[in-house]
PyMOL CGO cylinders between C-alpha atoms (Angstrom):
from pymol import cmd
from pymol.cgo import CYLINDER

trace = [
    CYLINDER, -0.19, -0.38, 0.32, 3.19, 2.44, 0.53, 0.3, 1, 1, 1, 1, 1, 1,
    CYLINDER, 3.19, 2.44, 0.53, 4.68, 1.40, -2.52, 0.3, 1, 1, 1, 1, 1, 1,
    CYLINDER, 4.68, 1.40, -2.52, 1.14, 2.78, -4.54, 0.3, 1, 1, 1, 1, 1, 1,
    CYLINDER, 1.14, 2.78, -4.54, 1.23, 5.78, -2.02, 0.3, 1, 1, 1, 1, 1, 1,
    CYLINDER, 1.23, 5.78, -2.02, 4.92, 6.55, -3.26, 0.3, 1, 1, 1, 1, 1, 1,
    CYLINDER, 4.92, 6.55, -3.26, 4.09, 5.60, -6.75, 0.3, 1, 1, 1, 1, 1, 1,
    CYLINDER, 4.09, 5.60, -6.75, 0.98, 8.53, -6.98, 0.3, 1, 1, 1, 1, 1, 1,
    CYLINDER, 0.98, 8.53, -6.98, 2.95, 11.24, -4.97, 0.3, 1, 1, 1, 1, 1, 1,
    CYLINDER, 2.95, 11.24, -4.97, 6.02, 10.64, -7.61, 0.3, 1, 1, 1, 1, 1, 1,
    CYLINDER, 6.02, 10.64, -7.61, 3.31, 10.81, -10.44, 0.3, 1, 1, 1, 1, 1, 1,
    CYLINDER, 3.31, 10.81, -10.44, 1.13, 14.29, -8.89, 0.3, 1, 1, 1, 1, 1, 1,
    CYLINDER, 1.13, 14.29, -8.89, 4.95, 15.69, -7.90, 0.3, 1, 1, 1, 1, 1, 1,
    CYLINDER, 4.95, 15.69, -7.90, 5.98, 14.72, -11.86, 0.3, 1, 1, 1, 1, 1, 1,
    CYLINDER, 5.98, 14.72, -11.86, 2.70, 16.36, -13.53, 0.3, 1, 1, 1, 1, 1, 1,
    CYLINDER, 2.70, 16.36, -13.53, 3.58, 19.72, -11.11, 0.3, 1, 1, 1, 1, 1, 1,
    CYLINDER, 3.58, 19.72, -11.11, 7.02, 19.64, -12.52, 0.3, 1, 1, 1, 1, 1, 1,
    CYLINDER, 7.02, 19.64, -12.52, 5.92, 19.59, -16.31, 0.3, 1, 1, 1, 1, 1, 1,
    CYLINDER, 5.92, 19.59, -16.31, 2.87, 22.30, -15.54, 0.3, 1, 1, 1, 1, 1, 1,
    CYLINDER, 2.87, 22.30, -15.54, 5.86, 24.54, -14.09, 0.3, 1, 1, 1, 1, 1, 1,
    CYLINDER, 5.86, 24.54, -14.09, 8.44, 23.80, -16.76, 0.3, 1, 1, 1, 1, 1, 1,
    CYLINDER, 8.44, 23.80, -16.76, 5.32, 24.02, -19.63, 0.3, 1, 1, 1, 1, 1, 1,
    CYLINDER, 5.32, 24.02, -19.63, 4.69, 27.69, -17.35, 0.3, 1, 1, 1, 1, 1, 1,
    CYLINDER, 4.69, 27.69, -17.35, 8.37, 28.33, -17.75, 0.3, 1, 1, 1, 1, 1, 1,
    CYLINDER, 8.37, 28.33, -17.75, 8.68, 27.28, -21.57, 0.3, 1, 1, 1, 1, 1, 1,
    CYLINDER, 8.68, 27.28, -21.57, 5.81, 29.59, -22.77, 0.3, 1, 1, 1, 1, 1, 1,
    CYLINDER, 5.81, 29.59, -22.77, 7.18, 32.41, -20.28, 0.3, 1, 1, 1, 1, 1, 1,
    CYLINDER, 7.18, 32.41, -20.28, 10.74, 32.68, -22.52, 0.3, 1, 1, 1, 1, 1, 1,
    CYLINDER, 10.74, 32.68, -22.52, 8.88, 32.42, -25.59, 0.3, 1, 1, 1, 1, 1, 1,
    CYLINDER, 8.88, 32.42, -25.59, 7.19, 35.38, -25.07, 0.3, 1, 1, 1, 1, 1, 1,
    CYLINDER, 7.19, 35.38, -25.07, 10.28, 37.21, -23.58, 0.3, 1, 1, 1, 1, 1, 1,
    CYLINDER, 10.28, 37.21, -23.58, 11.72, 35.92, -27.16, 0.3, 1, 1, 1, 1, 1, 1,
    CYLINDER, 11.72, 35.92, -27.16, 8.33, 37.00, -28.93, 0.3, 1, 1, 1, 1, 1, 1,
    CYLINDER, 8.33, 37.00, -28.93, 8.93, 40.52, -27.20, 0.3, 1, 1, 1, 1, 1, 1,
    CYLINDER, 8.93, 40.52, -27.20, 12.81, 40.66, -28.10, 0.3, 1, 1, 1, 1, 1, 1,
    CYLINDER, 12.81, 40.66, -28.10, 11.85, 40.05, -31.36, 0.3, 1, 1, 1, 1, 1, 1,
    CYLINDER, 11.85, 40.05, -31.36, 9.39, 42.38, -31.37, 0.3, 1, 1, 1, 1, 1, 1,
    CYLINDER, 9.39, 42.38, -31.37, 10.91, 45.15, -29.63, 0.3, 1, 1, 1, 1, 1, 1,
    CYLINDER, 10.91, 45.15, -29.63, 14.31, 44.69, -32.40, 0.3, 1, 1, 1, 1, 1, 1,
    CYLINDER, 14.31, 44.69, -32.40, 11.69, 44.79, -35.02, 0.3, 1, 1, 1, 1, 1, 1,
    CYLINDER, 11.69, 44.79, -35.02, 10.20, 48.16, -33.59, 0.3, 1, 1, 1, 1, 1, 1,
    CYLINDER, 10.20, 48.16, -33.59, 13.76, 49.12, -32.96, 0.3, 1, 1, 1, 1, 1, 1,
    CYLINDER, 13.76, 49.12, -32.96, 15.08, 48.27, -36.63, 0.3, 1, 1, 1, 1, 1, 1,
    CYLINDER, 15.08, 48.27, -36.63, 11.59, 50.23, -38.26, 0.3, 1, 1, 1, 1, 1, 1,
    CYLINDER, 11.59, 50.23, -38.26, 12.50, 53.35, -36.06, 0.3, 1, 1, 1, 1, 1, 1,
    CYLINDER, 12.50, 53.35, -36.06, 15.63, 53.90, -37.63, 0.3, 1, 1, 1, 1, 1, 1,
    CYLINDER, 15.63, 53.90, -37.63, 14.72, 53.31, -40.71, 0.3, 1, 1, 1, 1, 1, 1,
    CYLINDER, 14.72, 53.31, -40.71, 12.20, 55.97, -40.47, 0.3, 1, 1, 1, 1, 1, 1,
    CYLINDER, 12.20, 55.97, -40.47, 14.69, 58.55, -38.99, 0.3, 1, 1, 1, 1, 1, 1,
    CYLINDER, 14.69, 58.55, -38.99, 17.06, 58.13, -41.84, 0.3, 1, 1, 1, 1, 1, 1,
    CYLINDER, 17.06, 58.13, -41.84, 14.58, 58.58, -44.48, 0.3, 1, 1, 1, 1, 1, 1,
    CYLINDER, 14.58, 58.58, -44.48, 13.58, 61.81, -42.38, 0.3, 1, 1, 1, 1, 1, 1,
    CYLINDER, 13.58, 61.81, -42.38, 17.10, 62.84, -42.16, 0.3, 1, 1, 1, 1, 1, 1,
    CYLINDER, 17.10, 62.84, -42.16, 17.53, 62.18, -46.05, 0.3, 1, 1, 1, 1, 1, 1,
    CYLINDER, 17.53, 62.18, -46.05, 14.48, 64.31, -46.51, 0.3, 1, 1, 1, 1, 1, 1,
    CYLINDER, 14.48, 64.31, -46.51, 15.36, 66.86, -44.28, 0.3, 1, 1, 1, 1, 1, 1,
    CYLINDER, 15.36, 66.86, -44.28, 18.77, 67.00, -46.20, 0.3, 1, 1, 1, 1, 1, 1,
    CYLINDER, 18.77, 67.00, -46.20, 16.96, 67.29, -49.46, 0.3, 1, 1, 1, 1, 1, 1,
    CYLINDER, 16.96, 67.29, -49.46, 14.87, 70.52, -48.31, 0.3, 1, 1, 1, 1, 1, 1,
    CYLINDER, 14.87, 70.52, -48.31, 17.52, 72.09, -46.81, 0.3, 1, 1, 1, 1, 1, 1,
    CYLINDER, 17.52, 72.09, -46.81, 19.50, 71.52, -50.19, 0.3, 1, 1, 1, 1, 1, 1,
    CYLINDER, 19.50, 71.52, -50.19, 16.26, 73.09, -51.78, 0.3, 1, 1, 1, 1, 1, 1,
    CYLINDER, 16.26, 73.09, -51.78, 15.74, 76.31, -49.49, 0.3, 1, 1, 1, 1, 1, 1,
    CYLINDER, 15.74, 76.31, -49.49, 19.39, 77.05, -50.35, 0.3, 1, 1, 1, 1, 1, 1,
    CYLINDER, 19.39, 77.05, -50.35, 20.15, 76.68, -54.21, 0.3, 1, 1, 1, 1, 1, 1,
    CYLINDER, 20.15, 76.68, -54.21, 15.99, 77.15, -55.21, 0.3, 1, 1, 1, 1, 1, 1,
    CYLINDER, 15.99, 77.15, -55.21, 14.97, 80.12, -52.42, 0.3, 1, 1, 1, 1, 1, 1,
    CYLINDER, 14.97, 80.12, -52.42, 18.63, 81.66, -52.72, 0.3, 1, 1, 1, 1, 1, 1,
    CYLINDER, 18.63, 81.66, -52.72, 20.57, 80.56, -55.74, 0.3, 1, 1, 1, 1, 1, 1,
    CYLINDER, 20.57, 80.56, -55.74, 24.32, 81.36, -55.34, 0.3, 1, 1, 1, 1, 1, 1,
    CYLINDER, 24.32, 81.36, -55.34, 24.31, 83.14, -58.36, 0.3, 1, 1, 1, 1, 1, 1,
    CYLINDER, 24.31, 83.14, -58.36, 22.34, 86.24, -57.02, 0.3, 1, 1, 1, 1, 1, 1,
    CYLINDER, 22.34, 86.24, -57.02, 24.87, 87.15, -54.41, 0.3, 1, 1, 1, 1, 1, 1,
    CYLINDER, 24.87, 87.15, -54.41, 27.27, 87.46, -57.65, 0.3, 1, 1, 1, 1, 1, 1,
    CYLINDER, 27.27, 87.46, -57.65, 24.98, 89.50, -59.51, 0.3, 1, 1, 1, 1, 1, 1,
    CYLINDER, 24.98, 89.50, -59.51, 24.66, 92.02, -56.70, 0.3, 1, 1, 1, 1, 1, 1,
    CYLINDER, 24.66, 92.02, -56.70, 28.12, 91.94, -56.29, 0.3, 1, 1, 1, 1, 1, 1,
    CYLINDER, 28.12, 91.94, -56.29, 29.32, 92.51, -59.85, 0.3, 1, 1, 1, 1, 1, 1,
    CYLINDER, 29.32, 92.51, -59.85, 26.34, 93.55, -61.95, 0.3, 1, 1, 1, 1, 1, 1,
    CYLINDER, 26.34, 93.55, -61.95, 28.48, 93.59, -65.16, 0.3, 1, 1, 1, 1, 1, 1,
    CYLINDER, 28.48, 93.59, -65.16, 28.27, 89.40, -64.87, 0.3, 1, 1, 1, 1, 1, 1,
    CYLINDER, 28.27, 89.40, -64.87, 24.58, 89.85, -66.01, 0.3, 1, 1, 1, 1, 1, 1,
    CYLINDER, 24.58, 89.85, -66.01, 25.72, 92.57, -68.78, 0.3, 1, 1, 1, 1, 1, 1,
    CYLINDER, 25.72, 92.57, -68.78, 28.64, 89.65, -69.76, 0.3, 1, 1, 1, 1, 1, 1,
    CYLINDER, 28.64, 89.65, -69.76, 26.18, 86.82, -69.72, 0.3, 1, 1, 1, 1, 1, 1,
    CYLINDER, 26.18, 86.82, -69.72, 28.77, 85.07, -67.39, 0.3, 1, 1, 1, 1, 1, 1,
    CYLINDER, 28.77, 85.07, -67.39, 26.89, 82.32, -65.79, 0.3, 1, 1, 1, 1, 1, 1,
    CYLINDER, 26.89, 82.32, -65.79, 24.06, 82.48, -68.18, 0.3, 1, 1, 1, 1, 1, 1,
    CYLINDER, 24.06, 82.48, -68.18, 22.86, 78.64, -70.17, 0.3, 1, 1, 1, 1, 1, 1,
    CYLINDER, 22.86, 78.64, -70.17, 22.80, 80.49, -73.31, 0.3, 1, 1, 1, 1, 1, 1,
    CYLINDER, 22.80, 80.49, -73.31, 26.29, 82.01, -73.41, 0.3, 1, 1, 1, 1, 1, 1,
    CYLINDER, 26.29, 82.01, -73.41, 27.92, 78.33, -73.25, 0.3, 1, 1, 1, 1, 1, 1,
]
cmd.load_cgo(trace, "trace")
């Protein structure tokens, strides 16, 4: 009879251990999933920052060369450039 009680006790303890192991494995899987999700979010954030940096550089470049053309300063300082046609595309 003691033999059956010991076997029953061992069976119940092994079942509890299995449940604990299953729970731990599930928690590890969830932690790994969260880690991978965070890596993906970080990668997408870095990609978005790179795109925004490129766009802001383009806008700065556009603003500098379209709204403030470099030749305007030269035309103001040396009005004879317009008379000679220097820097003009048609004279080349």
